[in-house]
C-alpha positions in Angstrom: 14.4 -8.3 16.5 17.8 -6.6 15.5 17.7 -3.1 14.9 20.1 -1.7 12.1 21.9 1.6 13.4 21.4 4.2 10.8 24.8 5.0 9.4 26.6 8.6 10.0 27.6 10.9 7.2 31.5 9.7 7.7 30.4 6.1 7.2 28.0 6.6 4.5 30.7 8.8 2.7 33.2 6.0 3.6 31.2 3.4 2.1 30.7 5.5 -1.1 26.8 5.9 -0.5 25.4 8.5 -3.3 23.5 11.5 -2.0 21.2 13.3 -4.2 23.7 15.5 -5.9 25.7 12.8 -6.7 22.7 10.9 -7.9 22.2 14.1 -10.1 25.6 14.0 -11.8 25.4 10.3 -12.5 22.5 10.8 -14.2 24.0 13.4 -16.3 26.9 11.3 -17.1 24.8 8.4 -18.2 23.0 10.7 -20.7 26.2 11.6 -22.0 27.5 10.0 -25.0 30.8 9.0 -22.9 29.5 8.5 -19.2 32.7 7.5 -18.1 31.3 4.7 -16.0 32.3 1.0 -15.2 31.1 -1.3 -18.0 29.4 -4.2 -16.1 27.6 -5.8 -18.9 29.7 -5.5 -22.4 27.9 -7.7 -24.9 24.3 -6.2 -24.4 21.4 -5.6 -26.8 18.3 -3.5 -26.0 14.9 -4.4 -27.2 12.0 -1.9 -27.3 9.0 -4.5 -27.6 5.8 -3.5 -29.6 2.5 -5.0 -30.8 3.6 -5.3 -34.3 7.3 -4.8 -34.4 10.3 -4.8 -32.3 13.4 -2.4 -32.4 16.5 -3.8 -31.5 19.6 -2.0 -30.7 23.2 -3.6 -30.8 26.6 -2.0 -29.3 27.8 0.4 -32.0 30.4 -1.5 -34.3 29.1 -4.8 -34.5 27.0 -4.4 -37.2 26.8 -1.7 -40.0 23.2 -1.1 -39.1 23.4 -1.6 -35.2 19.4 -0.8 -34.9 17.1 -3.0 -36.8 13.4 -3.7 -36.7 11.9 -7.1 -36.6 8.3 -8.3 -36.8 6.7 -9.9 -34.0 6.0 -13.2 -35.8 7.8 -15.9 -35.0 9.7 -16.3 -38.0 11.1 -13.0 -37.7 11.9 -13.4 -34.1 13.9 -16.3 -35.2 15.9 -14.0 -37.4 16.2 -11.5 -34.6 17.9 -14.4 -32.4 20.4 -15.3 -35.5 21.4 -11.7 -36.1 22.1 -11.1 -32.1 24.1 -14.1 -32.4 26.0 -12.9 -35.3 26.7 -9.7 -33.5 27.9 -11.4 -30.6 25.3 -10.7 -28.0 24.8 -12.5 -24.9 22.5 -10.5 -22.9 19.5 -8.9 -23.8 17.1 -6.3 -21.9 13.6 -5.2 -22.7 10.9 -3.7 -20.8 7.8 -5.9 -19.6 5.2 -4.1 -21.9 2.0 -5.9 -21.4 2.0 -9.4 -22.6 3.9 -8.4 -25.9 7.3 -9.4 -24.2 6.7 -13.0 -23.6 7.1 -14.3 -27.3 10.3 -12.3 -27.6 11.6 -13.5 -24.3 10.3 -17.3 -24.8 12.6 -17.3 -28.1 15.6 -15.5 -26.8 15.5 -17.9 -24.0 15.5 -21.0 -26.1 18.4 -19.4 -28.4 20.6 -19.3 -25.1 20.4 -15.6 -24.2 20.8 -14.2 -20.8 17.2 -11.8 -20.8 16.9 -9.3 -18.3 13.2 -8.2 -18.0 13.1 -4.7 -16.5 10.3 -3.0 -14.6 9.3 0.2 -17.3 9.3 2.4 -14.1 12.9 2.0 -13.6 13.4 3.3 -17.6 11.4 6.8 -17.4 11.8 8.6 -20.8 13.9 11.6 -20.6 13.0 14.8 -22.6 14.1 14.3 -26.2 13.8 10.7 -26.3 10.6 9.6 -27.7 11.0 7.2 -30.6 11.3 3.6 -30.5 15.0 3.5 -31.8 16.0 5.8 -28.9 14.0 3.4 -26.5 16.1 0.5 -27.5 19.5 2.6 -27.5 18.9 3.6 -23.9 17.9 0.1 -22.5 20.9 -1.1 -24.1 23.1 2.0 -22.6 21.7 1.6 -19.1 22.3 -2.3 -18.6 25.7 -2.0 -20.1 26.4 0.2 -17.1 24.5 -2.2 -14.6 21.7 0.2 -13.7 19.0 -1.9 -14.4 17.2 -4.8 -12.1 16.1 -8.0 -13.8 12.4 -8.9 -12.7 11.1 -11.9 -11.2 9.6 -14.5 -13.3 9.1 -18.3 -11.9 10.4 -21.6 -13.6 8.5 -22.8 -16.4 6.7 -25.5 -14.0 5.3 -22.8 -11.9 4.3 -20.4 -14.8 1.9 -23.3 -16.0 0.7 -23.7 -12.5 0.1 -20.2 -12.2 -1.6 -19.6 -15.5 -4.5 -22.3 -14.4 -4.6 -21.0 -11.0 -5.2 -17.3 -12.4 -7.7 -18.9 -14.8 -9.6 -20.5 -11.9 -9.5 -17.3 -10.1 -11.4 -15.6 -12.8 -13.9 -18.2 -13.4 -14.6 -18.0 -9.5 -15.1 -14.4 -9.7 -17.3 -14.6 -12.5 -19.5 -17.5 -11.0 -20.0 -14.9 -8.2 -21.5 -12.3 -10.4 -23.8 -14.8 -11.9 -25.2 -15.4 -7.9 -25.6 -11.6 -7.7 -27.3 -11.8 -11.0 -29.7 -14.4 -9.9 -30.2 -12.4 -6.6 -31.2 -9.3 -8.8 -33.5 -11.3 -10.9 -35.4 -12.8 -7.8 -35.7 -9.2 -6.1 -37.0 -7.9 -9.2 -39.9 -10.3 -9.0 -40.2 -9.8 -5.3 -39.4 -13.0 -4.4 -37.3 -12.3 -1.0 -35.7 -15.7 -0.6 -32.4 -13.9 0.1 -33.7 -12.5 3.3 -34.3 -16.0 4.6 -31.4 -18.0 3.1 -28.4 -16.3 3.7 -26.4 -18.2 0.3 -28.7 -18.7 -2.4 -25.3 -20.7 -4.3 -26.3 -23.3 -1.5 -28.1 -26.5 -1.7 -31.4 -24.8 -0.4 -31.0 -21.8 -2.7 -30.0 -23.6 -5.9 -32.9 -26.0 -5.4 -35.5 -23.3 -4.9 -34.3 -21.5 -7.9 -34.4 -24.6 -10.3 -37.6 -25.5 -9.2 -39.0 -22.2 -10.2 -37.6 -22.4 -13.5 -39.2 -25.8 -14.0 -42.3 -24.1 -13.5 -43.1 -24.5 -9.7 -44.9 -21.5 -8.6 -46.5 -23.1 -5.1 -44.6 -21.5 -2.2 -45.3 -24.1 -0.1 -44.2 -26.7 -2.1 -41.1 -24.7 -2.8 -40.3 -24.4 1.0 -40.3 -27.8 1.3 -37.0 -28.0 -0.7 -35.1 -26.4 2.1 -32.1 -28.1 3.8 -32.6 -29.3 7.4 -29.6 -26.7 8.0 -31.5 -23.8 7.3 -32.8 -22.2 10.5 -35.9 -20.5 8.9 -39.0 -22.4 8.9 -41.1 -23.6 6.1 -43.5 -21.2 6.8 -41.3 -17.9 6.9 -39.7 -19.3 3.7 -43.1 -19.9 2.1 -44.1 -16.0 2.7 -40.7 -14.6 0.9 -41.3 -16.9 -2.1 -44.8 -15.1 -3.0 -43.9 -12.9 -6.0 -44.8 -11.7 -9.5 -43.5 -14.2 -12.0 -42.7 -11.8 -15.1 -41.6 -14.0 -17.9 -38.5 -11.6 -19.3 -37.1 -11.5 -15.7 -37.5 -15.3 -15.4 -35.7 -15.7 -18.8 -33.2 -13.4 -17.3 -33.0 -15.6 -14.3 -32.5 -18.6 -16.7 -29.7 -17.0 -18.2 -27.7 -16.6 -15.4 -28.3 -20.2 -14.1 -27.2 -21.5 -17.3 -24.1 -19.2 -17.4 -23.1 -20.2 -13.6 -23.6 -24.2 -14.5 -21.1 -23.3 -17.4 -18.7 -21.4 -15.1 -18.8 -24.4 -12.4 -17.9 -26.9 -15.3 -15.0 -24.7 -16.3 -13.7 -24.8 -12.8 -13.9 -28.5 -12.6 -11.8 -28.5 -15.6 -9.1 -26.0 -14.1 -9.3 -28.3 -11.0 -8.3 -31.4 -12.9 -5.7 -29.4 -15.0 -4.3 -28.4 -11.5 -4.1 -31.7 -10.0 -2.0 -32.6 -13.1 0.4 -29.9 -12.7 0.7 -30.6 -8.8 1.2 -34.1 -9.5 3.9 -33.7 -11.8 6.1 -31.3 -9.5 9.1 -33.1 -7.4 8.4 -33.6 -3.7 10.5 -32.2 -1.2 11.7 -33.4 2.2 11.2 -31.8 5.3 14.0 -31.2 8.0 11.8 -31.6 10.8 12.6 -28.4 12.9 10.3 -25.9 14.5 10.1 -22.5 13.4 7.7 -21.5 16.1 10.1 -22.5 18.7 8.2 -24.0 21.3 5.2 -26.3 22.3 1.9 -25.8 20.4 -0.6 -24.1 22.6 -3.2 -22.7 20.0 -5.7 -24.7 18.3 -4.5 -27.1 15.6 -6.2 -26.7 12.3 -8.2 -30.0 11.2 -6.2 -32.0 8.5 -8.1 -33.2 5.7 -12.2 -33.2 5.4 -14.4 -32.3 2.5 -12.9 -29.2 0.6 -15.0 -26.0 1.0 -17.3 -24.7 -2.0 -14.5 -22.4 -3.9 -11.8 -24.9 -3.1 -10.3 -27.2 -5.7 -11.9 -30.6 -5.1 -8.7 -32.8 -4.4 -6.6 -33.1 -1.7 -4.9 -29.8 -2.2 -3.2 -29.4 1.0 -1.3 -32.8 1.1 -0.2 -32.1 -2.4 1.1 -28.5 -1.1 2.7 -30.0 1.7 4.5 -32.5 -0.7 6.1 -30.0 -3.0 7.0 -27.1 -0.4 8.4 -29.7 2.2 6.2 -28.0 4.9 2.8 -27.3 5.7 2.3 -23.8 5.1 -1.6 -23.8 6.6 -0.2 -24.4 9.9 0.3 -20.7 10.2 -3.0 -19.4 11.7 -4.9 -17.1 9.2 -3.3 -19.2 6.0 -5.5 -21.3 4.5 -5.2 -23.6 1.7 -5.9 -21.0 -0.8 -3.6 -18.5 0.5 -0.8 -21.2 0.6 -1.8 -22.1 -3.4 -1.6 -18.5 -4.4 1.8 -17.7 -2.9 3.4 -21.2 -4.4 1.6 -20.6 -7.5 3.0 -17.0 -8.1 6.3 -17.3 -6.6 7.1 -21.0 -6.1 9.2 -22.8 -3.4 12.5 -21.8 -4.5 13.4 -18.5 -2.7 16.7 -18.1 -4.1 15.8 -15.0 -6.2 15.3 -12.9 -3.0 18.4 -12.6 -0.7 16.7 -12.2 2.3 13.1 -12.2 3.6 13.1 -8.4 3.8 13.9 -8.6 0.3 10.8 -10.5 -0.2 8.7 -8.3 1.9 9.7 -5.3 0.0 9.0 -7.1 -3.3 5.6 -7.7 -2.4 4.9 -3.9 -1.1 4.6 -4.7 2.5 7.8 -2.7 3.8 7.1 0.9 4.9 7.6 3.4 2.1 9.3 6.2 3.7 10.3 9.5 1.9 13.6 11.0 3.4 15.0 14.2 2.8 18.0 15.6 4.7 18.3 12.4 6.6 14.7 12.7 8.0 11.5 11.0 7.3 9.1 13.4 5.7 6.4 11.4 5.1 5.0 7.7 4.6 3.5 7.1 1.3 1.3 4.1 0.7 2.6 1.6 -1.8 0.0 0.5 -4.4 0.2 -3.0 -5.4 -2.1 -5.4 -7.4 0.2 -8.4 -6.5 -2.0 -11.4 -5.8 0.4 -12.6 -3.0 0.0 -9.5 -1.5 -3.7 -9.4 -1.6 -4.0 -13.0 -0.3 -1.6 -12.2 2.8 -3.5 -9.1 3.7 -6.6 -11.0 4.0 -5.2 -14.0 5.8 -3.8 -11.0 8.6 -7.1 -9.6 8.6 -8.6 -13.0 9.6 -6.5 -12.8 13.0 -8.5 -10.2 14.8 -10.4 -13.0 16.9 -7.9 -15.7 16.8 -6.7 -17.5 20.1 -3.2 -17.9 18.9 0.2 -16.0 19.3 -0.4 -14.2 15.9 -3.4 -13.4 16.7 -2.4 -11.7 20.2 0.3 -10.0 18.0 -2.4 -8.4 15.7 -4.5 -7.1 18.3 -1.5 -5.6 20.0 -0.2 -3.7 16.7 -3.9 -2.9 15.8 -4.5 -0.8 19.2 -0.9 1.0 18.6 -0.9 1.5 14.7 -4.6 1.1 13.7 -6.3 -1.3 11.5 -4.6 -0.6 8.1 -1.1 -0.5 9.2 -1.6 -3.5 11.8 -3.1 -5.4 8.8 0.1 -4.7 6.6 2.6 -5.5 9.4 0.9 -8.8 10.1 0.8 -9.4 6.2 4.8 -8.8 6.2 5.4 -11.0 9.2 3.2 -14.1 7.7 5.5 -13.4 4.5 8.6 -13.9 6.9 7.4 -16.9 8.3 6.5 -18.6 4.9 9.9 -17.4 3.8 11.8 -19.0 6.8 9.5 -22.3 6.5 10.4 -22.8 2.9 14.0 -22.2 3.1 14.9 -23.8 6.3 12.3 -26.7 5.9 11.0 -26.1 9.2 7.3 -26.3 10.6 5.4 -23.5 12.4 4.5 -24.2 15.7 2.1 -21.8 17.5 2.9 -20.6 20.9 -0.2 -19.3 21.8 -1.8 -16.0 22.9 -0.5 -16.2 26.5 3.2 -16.4 25.1 2.7 -13.4 23.2 1.2 -11.4 26.4 4.1 -12.7 28.5 6.7 -11.1 26.4 4.6 -8.2 25.9 4.9 -7.7 29.8 8.4 -8.7 29.9 9.2 -5.9 27.3 7.4 -3.3 29.0 9.3 -4.0 32.4 12.3 -4.0 30.9 11.5 -0.3 29.4 10.3 0.6 32.8 13.5 -0.5 34.4 15.7 1.5 31.7 13.5 4.6 32.1 13.7 4.6 35.8 17.5 4.3 35.5 18.0 7.1 33.3 16.2 9.0 36.2 18.1 7.9 38.9 15.8 5.3 40.3 15.4 2.0 40.9 12.2 -0.4 40.3 11.1 -2.5 43.2 8.1 -5.1 43.1 5.1 -4.4 45.2 4.8 -6.3 48.3 
């Protein structure tokens, strides 16, 4: 890994990087009427997005009324686009406020405008600017001088796939809550089946619950419905099925089961829609290289097979490999659900991010250091609800007992940094591996835990040799 040397004060001033006083001076100049800054985008309009209406600010001199208010309905958005064209506008900047910006963005994009969707944190209100008109003018001014960054928005094909995947994820969470609701109702009636059957959403648990709703009360008859894979005996299960059958609680249990069945139907429909979206995407050809750089020594993952309970009921792994050109699930810890989350949120085209470090920073997996006077004064945790970040963290946490190169690396980092920092560091490393696979078209080959231990021992040996040489000694191997 190449370590970048921190630039000296001379190099920083020579390269024109701003210090704190220079940044404060720049802020004062931006707030003035004539900042004296270089104009980066000339034909820019700013939009303050709202629920009922939107305020649009064009550059002064383009129209007798440079700031106008337009309604949120489609006809008025079309009128807004025509007015912007008459003002000679080519770029439009707006904040990502809730979901109100989506309709405006789609209409303007259809009319050929270049839309900059910026984060509201980058355009914090200053004292004295509290109206919608001033906010629209402020956005236009900031983007004119190139002070705003455009947010990432995936292509239209990926957006449709993302909507279906997020909807399916919500249905799975709601189905999990209904399972908890069933368990609560059973425990209320002192039916302790959850103590002998670990998952009441499985074959045995659902068979027993549905038999109870159909009127069966004999615990021995209910115990015969257990699957052969359940370790508990029929006698033990029968003992746990002796309860007080309260009619109101049974009604509550029936409602939970019906809601669970409805959600399962919704999930099946989402799977069918997801399969249609995946089939419509074009495939990519892999280059056949190896990102791991060596012969595989770890355990290979089993391809195919029956999907697990919460996975889409089609060959999702094969579809992902076809559209990505590589099999992301060969990375230890990355299952098909993690790979689908990454693809549905970000797509396979990584050109939006200049480097892998840029992508890691976007996902809030890079260290957030607060620097003052050239010194790191504290590390602040980066809070994020990004679905890809959460999925990568979960993938990293599964490496604790993995007999692979990544598993050995995670255990080494956990011993040095602690569990929390190790999970974040490994999530960032997995993100980099996925970036390299998608940009280079190479496959990941695991080199095994022994390879990591060999490299670690080699690094420690080199560090000891350097330290001995600095003290005027020389290391010699023991006899």
